[in-house]
C-alpha positions in Angstrom: 34.3 5.1 -20.5 32.3 3.1 -23.1 28.6 2.9 -22.3 27.6 -0.4 -20.5 24.5 -1.8 -22.3 21.5 -2.6 -20.1 19.8 -5.0 -22.6 20.3 -7.5 -25.5 19.4 -6.0 -28.8 19.6 -9.1 -31.0 19.2 -12.1 -28.6 21.8 -13.5 -26.2 25.0 -11.5 -26.3 27.8 -12.7 -24.1 29.8 -9.5 -24.5 27.0 -7.4 -23.1 26.9 -9.7 -20.1 30.7 -9.5 -19.6 30.6 -5.7 -19.7 27.9 -5.7 -17.1 29.9 -8.0 -14.9 33.0 -5.8 -15.2 30.9 -2.8 -14.2 29.1 -4.5 -11.2 30.3 -3.1 -7.9 29.0 -6.1 -5.9 31.3 -9.2 -6.1 28.4 -11.4 -5.0 26.1 -10.6 -8.0 29.1 -10.4 -10.4 30.2 -13.9 -9.5 26.6 -15.3 -9.8 26.3 -13.7 -13.3 29.7 -15.2 -14.3 28.4 -18.7 -13.4 25.2 -18.2 -15.4 27.2 -16.9 -18.4 29.5 -19.9 -18.3 26.5 -22.2 -18.4 24.9 -20.3 -21.3 28.1 -20.4 -23.3 28.2 -24.2 -22.8 24.8 -24.4 -24.5 22.5 -24.5 -21.5 19.2 -23.3 -22.9 17.8 -22.5 -19.4 20.8 -20.3 -18.7 20.4 -18.5 -22.0 16.7 -17.9 -21.3 17.6 -16.6 -17.8 20.1 -14.1 -19.2 17.7 -13.0 -21.9 15.2 -12.2 -19.2 17.8 -10.4 -17.0 18.9 -8.4 -20.1 15.5 -7.8 -21.6 15.9 -4.1 -20.5 16.4 -2.2 -17.3 14.1 -2.7 -14.4 11.3 -0.1 -15.1 11.4 3.0 -13.0 7.9 4.4 -12.6 5.4 5.7 -10.1 6.2 2.8 -7.8 10.0 3.5 -8.2 11.8 0.2 -8.6 10.7 -3.2 -7.4 11.9 -6.6 -8.3 13.8 -9.8 -7.5 17.2 -9.3 -5.8 19.7 -10.8 -8.4 22.3 -9.8 -10.9 21.5 -8.0 -14.2 19.7 -4.8 -15.3 16.2 -6.3 -15.0 16.8 -7.1 -11.3 17.3 -5.3 -8.0 21.0 -5.0 -7.2 23.6 -2.5 -6.3 24.4 -1.6 -10.0 20.8 -0.8 -10.7 20.4 1.2 -7.4 23.5 3.2 -8.1 22.2 4.1 -11.5 18.9 5.0 -10.0 20.5 7.2 -7.4 22.6 9.0 -10.0 19.5 9.6 -12.1 17.6 11.0 -9.1 20.5 13.2 -8.2 20.8 14.6 -11.7 17.0 15.4 -11.6 17.3 17.2 -8.3 20.4 19.1 -9.4 18.5 20.3 -12.4 15.3 21.3 -10.5 16.7 22.4 -7.1 20.4 23.0 -7.6 23.4 22.1 -5.6 22.8 21.3 -1.9 19.5 19.4 -2.6 18.5 17.3 0.4 17.5 13.6 0.3 16.3 11.6 3.3 17.1 7.8 3.0 15.5 5.0 4.9 15.6 1.2 4.6 13.9 -1.9 6.0 15.4 -5.2 7.0 15.3 -7.0 3.7 18.3 -8.5 2.1 20.6 -5.8 0.6 18.4 -2.9 2.0 21.3 -1.4 4.1 23.7 -1.7 1.1 21.2 0.0 -1.3 20.7 2.8 1.2 24.4 3.3 1.7 25.0 3.4 -2.0 22.3 6.0 -2.4 23.8 8.2 0.2 27.3 7.9 -1.4 26.0 8.9 -4.8 23.9 11.8 -3.6 26.8 13.2 -1.5 29.2 13.0 -4.4 26.7 14.7 -6.7 26.7 17.8 -4.4 23.5 16.9 -2.5 22.9 16.5 1.2 22.2 12.8 2.1 20.4 12.2 5.4 20.2 8.6 6.5 17.6 7.4 9.0 18.6 4.8 11.5 18.4 1.4 9.8 15.4 -0.9 9.9 12.6 1.7 10.4 9.1 1.7 8.9 8.2 3.4 5.6 6.0 5.9 7.4 9.0 7.2 9.3 10.7 8.0 6.0 7.6 9.9 4.7 7.3 11.7 8.0 11.0 12.7 8.0 10.8 14.1 4.5 8.1 16.5 5.5 9.4 17.1 9.0 12.9 18.1 7.7 11.5 19.8 4.6 13.8 17.8 2.4 13.6 17.8 -1.4 13.3 14.0 -1.8 13.0 10.8 0.1 14.2 7.3 -0.8 12.8 4.2 1.0 14.5 0.9 0.3 11.7 -1.6 0.8 9.6 -4.1 -1.1 6.8 -3.7 1.4 4.8 -7.0 1.5 6.4 -8.7 -1.5 8.1 -12.1 -1.2 11.5 -12.4 0.6 13.3 -12.6 -2.8 12.3 -9.0 -3.7 13.4 -5.5 -2.8 12.4 -2.1 -4.0 13.2 1.6 -4.2 10.4 4.1 -3.4 10.9 7.8 -4.2 9.1 10.7 -2.7 9.5 14.4 -3.6 9.3 17.6 -1.6 7.9 20.9 -2.7 10.9 22.5 -4.3 11.4 20.0 -7.2 7.7 19.8 -7.7 7.4 23.6 -8.0 10.1 23.4 -10.7 8.2 20.9 -12.9 4.5 21.4 -12.1 2.5 24.1 -14.1 0.1 24.4 -11.2 1.7 25.6 -7.9 -1.3 24.3 -5.9 -0.6 20.8 -7.3 3.0 21.0 -6.2 2.0 22.0 -2.7 -0.6 19.2 -2.5 1.9 16.6 -3.7 4.8 17.7 -1.5 5.9 14.7 0.6 4.1 12.1 -1.6 5.4 9.4 -3.8 6.3 10.4 -7.3 3.8 10.6 -10.2 4.0 11.8 -13.8 5.8 13.8 -15.0 8.5 13.3 -12.3 8.7 9.6 -12.8 9.5 10.0 -16.5 12.0 12.8 -15.9 13.9 10.8 -13.4 13.7 7.7 -15.6 15.3 9.8 -18.4 18.2 10.8 -16.1 18.7 7.1 -15.1 18.8 6.0 -18.8 21.5 8.6 -19.4 23.9 7.0 -16.9 26.6 5.4 -19.0 27.9 3.0 -16.3 28.3 2.4 -12.6 32.0 3.2 -12.9 31.1 6.6 -14.3 29.0 7.5 -11.2 31.1 9.2 -8.5 30.5 7.8 -5.0 31.7 9.5 -1.8 33.2 7.3 0.9 31.7 9.5 3.7 30.2 12.9 4.3 26.5 12.1 4.7 24.4 12.7 7.7 23.1 10.1 10.1 19.9 10.9 12.0 19.7 9.5 15.5 16.6 8.0 17.3 15.2 11.5 18.0 13.4 11.3 14.6 11.4 8.4 16.0 10.6 10.5 19.1 9.4 13.3 16.7 7.2 10.8 14.9 5.7 9.5 18.1 5.1 13.0 19.4 3.1 13.7 16.2 0.9 10.6 17.0 0.4 12.0 20.5 -0.9 15.2 18.8 -3.6 13.3 17.0 -5.6 13.5 20.2 -6.7 9.9 20.4 -6.2 7.7 23.4 -7.4 4.6 25.2 -10.8 5.2 26.9 -11.2 1.6 28.1 -8.8 -1.2 28.8 -8.3 -3.2 25.6 -6.5 -6.5 25.2 -4.5 -6.3 21.9 -2.5 -8.9 20.0 -0.1 -7.3 17.5 2.2 -8.6 14.9 4.7 -7.0 12.5 5.0 -10.2 10.3 8.8 -10.3 10.7 9.0 -6.6 9.6 10.4 -3.4 11.1 7.3 -2.0 12.7 7.2 -3.7 16.0 9.2 -1.3 18.2 7.5 1.8 16.9 4.0 0.4 16.9 4.3 -0.9 20.5 5.7 2.5 21.6 2.9 4.4 19.9 0.2 2.2 21.4 1.8 2.4 24.9 2.1 6.2 24.8 -1.6 6.5 24.0 -2.7 4.4 26.9 -2.7 0.9 25.6 -0.7 -1.3 27.9 -2.4 -4.6 27.6 -0.4 -5.6 24.6 0.5 -9.2 23.5 3.1 -9.3 20.6 3.3 -12.4 18.5 6.8 -13.3 19.7 7.7 -15.5 16.7 7.0 -12.6 14.2 8.2 -9.5 16.1 11.9 -9.4 15.2 12.9 -8.4 11.7 13.6 -11.4 9.5 14.1 -11.0 5.8 13.1 -14.7 5.2 9.6 -14.2 6.7 9.7 -17.8 8.0 6.2 -18.2 9.5 4.2 -16.9 6.5 3.9 -17.9 2.9 3.5 -14.2 1.9 4.3 -11.4 4.4 1.0 -9.6 3.6 -1.9 -9.4 6.1 -4.3 -9.8 3.1 -3.0 -13.3 2.3 -4.7 -16.4 3.7 -2.9 -17.8 6.7 -0.9 -14.6 7.4 -2.7 -14.0 10.8 -2.8 -17.7 11.9 -0.3 -17.2 14.7 -2.1 -14.0 15.7 -5.4 -15.8 16.0 -3.8 -18.5 18.1 -2.3 -16.0 20.6 -5.6 -14.0 20.6 -7.6 -17.1 21.6 -5.0 -17.8 24.3 -5.2 -14.3 25.9 -8.8 -13.5 25.1 -7.8 -10.5 23.0 -10.4 -7.9 22.0 -8.5 -6.7 19.0 -5.8 -8.0 16.6 -3.5 -5.5 15.0 -1.2 -6.6 12.1 1.2 -4.5 10.1 2.9 -5.6 6.9 6.8 -5.7 7.0 7.4 -2.0 6.3 4.4 -1.1 8.5 2.7 1.2 6.0 -0.3 -1.1 5.9 -2.6 -2.1 8.8 -5.1 -4.9 9.3 -7.6 -5.5 12.2 -9.4 -8.5 13.4 -12.2 -8.6 16.1 -13.7 -11.4 18.1 -16.4 -13.5 16.2 -17.8 -16.6 17.8 -19.1 -17.8 14.4 -15.6 -17.8 12.8 -13.5 -21.0 12.9 -10.6 -19.0 14.3 -12.7 -17.2 16.8 -11.9 -13.9 15.0 -13.0 -12.0 11.9 -10.5 -10.1 9.9 -12.1 -6.9 8.8 -11.8 -5.9 5.2 -9.8 -2.9 4.1 -13.1 -1.2 3.1 -14.6 -1.8 6.5 -11.6 -0.4 8.3 -11.6 2.6 5.9 -15.3 3.2 6.5 -14.8 3.1 10.3 -11.8 5.3 10.3 -13.5 7.8 8.0 -16.6 7.9 10.1 -14.5 8.4 13.2 -12.7 11.3 11.6 -15.9 12.9 10.5 -17.4 12.5 13.9 -14.4 14.1 15.6 -14.2 16.9 13.1 -17.8 17.7 13.9 -17.3 17.7 17.6 -14.0 19.6 17.5 -11.8 16.8 18.8 -10.0 16.0 15.6 -6.5 17.4 15.1 -7.5 19.0 11.8 -10.6 20.7 13.3 -11.0 24.1 11.7 -9.5 23.1 8.4 -11.3 24.7 5.5 -13.2 22.4 3.1 -12.0 19.1 4.5 -12.0 16.3 1.9 -12.2 12.5 2.3 -10.7 10.4 -0.4 -10.2 6.8 -1.5 -9.0 5.0 -4.6 -11.6 4.2 -7.3 -11.3 0.5 -6.6 -12.2 1.0 -2.9 -15.8 1.0 -1.7 -18.2 3.8 -2.3 -19.2 3.6 1.4 -16.8 6.3 2.5 -18.2 8.9 0.1 -21.7 8.1 1.4 -20.5 8.5 5.0 -18.8 11.8 4.2 -21.9 13.1 2.5 -24.0 12.2 5.6 -21.7 14.6 7.6 -21.7 17.3 4.9 -18.1 16.7 3.8 -16.7 16.4 0.3 -15.3 13.1 -1.0 -13.0 12.3 -3.9 -12.1 9.3 -5.9 -8.5 8.9 -7.1 -6.5 6.4 -9.2 -5.2 3.4 -7.4 -2.3 4.0 -5.0 -1.4 6.4 -2.3 0.7 8.5 -4.6 -2.7 9.7 -5.8 -4.8 9.6 -2.6 -2.3 11.6 -0.6 -2.1 14.5 -2.9 -5.8 15.3 -2.8 -6.1 19.0 -1.8 -7.7 19.5 1.6 -7.3 15.8 2.5 -8.1 14.9 6.1 -8.5 11.2 5.7 -7.8 8.8 2.8 -7.6 5.1 2.3 -7.4 2.2 -0.2 -8.9 -1.2 0.1 -5.5 -2.9 0.2 -5.1 -2.0 3.9 -3.7 1.5 3.4 -4.9 4.4 5.5 -3.7 8.0 5.9 -5.1 9.5 9.1 -2.6 12.5 9.3 -1.8 13.7 5.8 -0.3 16.9 7.1 2.6 14.9 8.7 2.7 11.7 6.7 1.6 12.1 3.1 1.4 8.4 2.5 -0.3 5.3 4.1 0.7 4.8 7.7 0.0 1.5 9.4 1.1 2.7 12.8 -0.9 5.9 13.2 -3.9 4.2 11.7 -3.6 1.3 14.1 -3.4 3.6 17.1 -6.4 5.6 15.8 -8.4 2.3 15.3 -7.5 1.0 18.7 -8.7 4.3 20.2 -12.0 4.0 18.3 -12.4 0.4 19.5 -11.8 1.4 23.1 -14.1 4.4 22.9 -16.9 2.1 21.6 -16.2 -0.4 24.4 -16.5 2.5 26.9 -19.9 3.4 25.5 -21.0 -0.3 25.7 -20.8 -0.6 22.0 -18.5 -2.5 19.5 -17.0 -2.4 16.1 -19.8 -4.6 14.7 -22.4 -2.3 16.2 -20.8 0.7 14.8 -20.7 -0.8 11.3 -24.4 -1.7 11.7 -25.2 1.9 12.7 -23.4 3.4 9.7 -24.9 0.9 7.2 -28.4 1.6 8.6 -27.9 5.3 7.8 -26.0 5.1 4.4 -26.6 1.6 3.0 -24.6 -1.6 3.1 -21.6 -1.6 0.7 -20.2 -5.2 0.7 -17.0 -5.8 -1.1 -14.8 -8.8 -2.0 -11.5 -9.2 -3.9 -10.8 -11.6 -6.6 -7.2 -12.0 -7.9 -5.6 -14.3 -10.6 -1.9 -14.8 -9.9 -0.3 -15.6 -13.3 3.1 -16.9 -14.0 2.6 -16.0 -17.7 2.1 -12.2 -17.5 1.0 -12.1 -21.1 -2.3 -13.7 -20.0 -3.1 -10.5 -18.1 -3.1 -8.4 -21.3 -5.1 -11.1 -23.1 -7.7 -11.1 -20.3 -8.0 -7.3 -20.4 -8.4 -7.3 -24.2 -11.2 -10.0 -23.9 -13.0 -7.8 -21.3 -12.8 -4.8 -23.5 -14.1 -6.6 -26.6 -16.9 -8.5 -25.0 -17.7 -7.6 -21.4 -20.2 -9.7 -19.3 -23.8 -8.9 -19.9 -24.9 -9.4 -16.3 -23.6 -9.3 -12.8 -25.3 -11.7 -10.3 -28.4 -11.7 -12.6 -28.6 -7.9 -13.0 -28.0 -6.5 -16.5 -24.8 -4.5 -16.9 -25.9 -1.0 -17.5 -22.6 0.8 -17.9 -19.1 -0.2 -19.1 -16.3 2.3 -18.7 -12.8 1.8 -20.1 -10.6 3.6 -17.6 -7.8 3.9 -20.1 -9.9 6.7 -21.7 -10.2 8.5 -18.3 -13.2 8.3 -16.0 -14.9 10.8 -13.7 -12.2 13.4 -14.2 -9.4 10.9 -13.4 -6.3 10.4 -15.6 -6.3 7.4 -17.9 -5.3 4.0 -16.3 -5.5 0.4 -17.4 -8.8 -0.9 -16.1 -12.5 -1.6 -16.9 -15.5 -0.6 -14.7 -18.8 -2.5 -14.9 -21.9 -1.2 -13.2 -25.2 -3.2 -13.1 -28.7 -2.0 -12.8 -28.8 -3.1 -9.2 -25.8 -0.9 -8.5 -23.3 -3.8 -8.3 -19.9 -2.8 -9.4 -16.8 -4.6 -10.7 -13.5 -3.0 -11.5 -10.8 -5.1 -13.2 -7.1 -4.0 -13.5 -3.6 -5.4 -13.7 -1.7 -5.1 -10.5 1.0 -2.5 -10.5 3.5 -4.5 -8.3 2.7 -8.2 -8.8 1.9 -10.6 -11.6 -1.8 -10.5 -10.9 -5.1 -9.6 -12.6 -7.1 -8.0 -9.8 -10.9 -7.7 -9.6 -12.8 -5.5 -7.1 -16.4 -6.5 -6.4 -19.0 -4.5 -4.7 -22.7 -5.0 -4.1 -25.1 -2.6 -2.3 -28.2 -2.7 -0.2 -30.0 0.5 0.4 -31.0 1.6 4.0 -34.6 0.7 3.3 -33.6 -2.9 2.4 -31.6 -3.2 5.6 -34.5 -2.0 7.7 -37.0 -4.3 5.9 -34.7 -7.3 6.4 -34.3 -6.6 10.1 -38.0 -6.2 10.5 -38.7 -9.4 8.7 -36.2 -11.2 10.9 -37.9 -9.8 14.0 -41.4 -10.9 12.8 -40.2 -14.4 12.0 -38.6 -14.7 15.4 -41.7 -13.4 17.1 -43.9 -15.9 15.1 -41.6 -18.7 16.2 -41.7 -17.6 19.8 -38.0 -16.8 19.8 -36.7 -13.7 21.5 -34.0 -11.7 19.8 -31.6 -9.7 22.0 -31.0 -7.3 19.1 -31.9 -7.2 15.5 -28.9 -6.3 13.3 -29.8 -5.0 9.9 -26.3 -5.9 8.6 -26.5 -9.4 10.0 -29.9 -9.9 8.3 -28.7 -8.9 4.9 -25.1 -10.2 5.0 -25.9 -13.7 3.7 -27.7 -12.3 0.7 -25.0 -9.9 -0.1 -22.3 -12.6 0.2 -24.3 -14.7 -2.1 -24.3 -11.9 -4.7 -20.6 -11.5 -4.4 -20.1 -15.2 -4.7 -22.2 -15.3 -7.8 -20.2 -12.5 -9.4 -17.0 -14.3 -8.5 -18.2 -17.5 -10.2 -19.2 -15.5 -13.3 -15.8 -13.8 -13.6 -13.9 -17.0 -13.1 -15.9 -18.6 -15.9 -15.5 -15.5 -18.1 -11.7 -15.3 -17.9 -11.1 -19.0 -17.7 -8.0 -18.5 -15.6 
């Protein structure tokens, strides 16, 4: 068959569109494209522009796999694009592993997820592989777990995680056999087994996808693939049992899945570890691809936890647990009388520090499931706080920085705990070599209950760690831009003429991460470091049309102690008795002011 083009080469080309329509296996997207083509041929400029975007080239397959809007055309997520991707992945696995390669396939509850998963299974089976489908509507961590548990060669998860409801995606993981075939270092292949793809695998798979002539040329089986039953969920839950964490005090917990697929598994995991005082947010627990109660189904976004806060106030909850729709991310909120909602959502860096400190403590006392591991390593992405490295050093453990994304964090050799500030945590890399919002939530709930049993709290634990290692305060700043060309313009401006100061402190170092930094591979980003140790990293988002800035300011332990003592003296002079003097509370306003100052400076600098 003649190759079906996936792009216009000289502007709008109706014949290219017609060929794509004829090759589209989905009547729904084919009909929609026919309507747009008719409008374009009648002279509708908007329709022409729409088609030029849809046929600007294929949806890029990279280290995030595929992700985009569900719609017709090569630059969108649809069955035609997914079938081509599955054919490319199958060809790659046939080359590296041979016939009989095994692929585990999972999907969430988004629109078209089930169809994309079924198409993938059909292509893999016809290509001589063994396709193994998970039960539908399970969290991403279950796919990552199943890949390692079954020792498969690859995994495909159909999900767009926390993207808007119009999107879907296609995440690819690789097992050890294909990695051993393409990696020059056997140790790197072993460390990366079970993780999401990185270079060179992404480029090799992309080459195979580009070689697919048409959907019609791709054989698809009508049956013959395996269907796992719910026992895979039991296997996953049993692994969480093996983490050795449990409730040590009764804890009232509100939890939400934000209309995603994590509710059932999360509730089961918490219940099995002794947490029975659970209060699900009823309006958000059932999977719903429209995500009707939130603007963005992302716990990081303002307003996402409003319904959780309301229920928490009603039941007097001591902890709020929120997962994103595919449950690979986890967010926590704790009671705070000074907050308008009555609760304070912890930052990703705070949760990462707490989970890291907890892992280090349990490794030291022999209660951690990885106790006895040689040379344990703690890791976080470069845009995350430097606080975890300080905590690991206090316990005598090594720490590593990686590029942004769990595809890098999870392949650190010797990893026992890893996190990224965007609410991603890996507490059991031996079983799930990816971020896992469910096992992280259970581990955090266990920590909260253990602190409660010891007449302590999450805030007190943060204060203790900061008093020892310093106070690393962070804040995000993002610019969402409809015109994505402005992102490249902003990065060019930053490279050519970076700011001279950060919150009044001279910038002492400027590092262009595209040239590599600290032994890391090149990536598009700029790091600024001031004389006062304030740090800013600016990078384009890998999954959204955003320019992202990561801000961090630091107070040394001596500063915290001095601030606490000054507060105590002032209170004594005024005849006021303080029940407790918190070093963190004493310095928080000053650090927030520094962060606010840097935010204002960056907004003015970029003019966005």
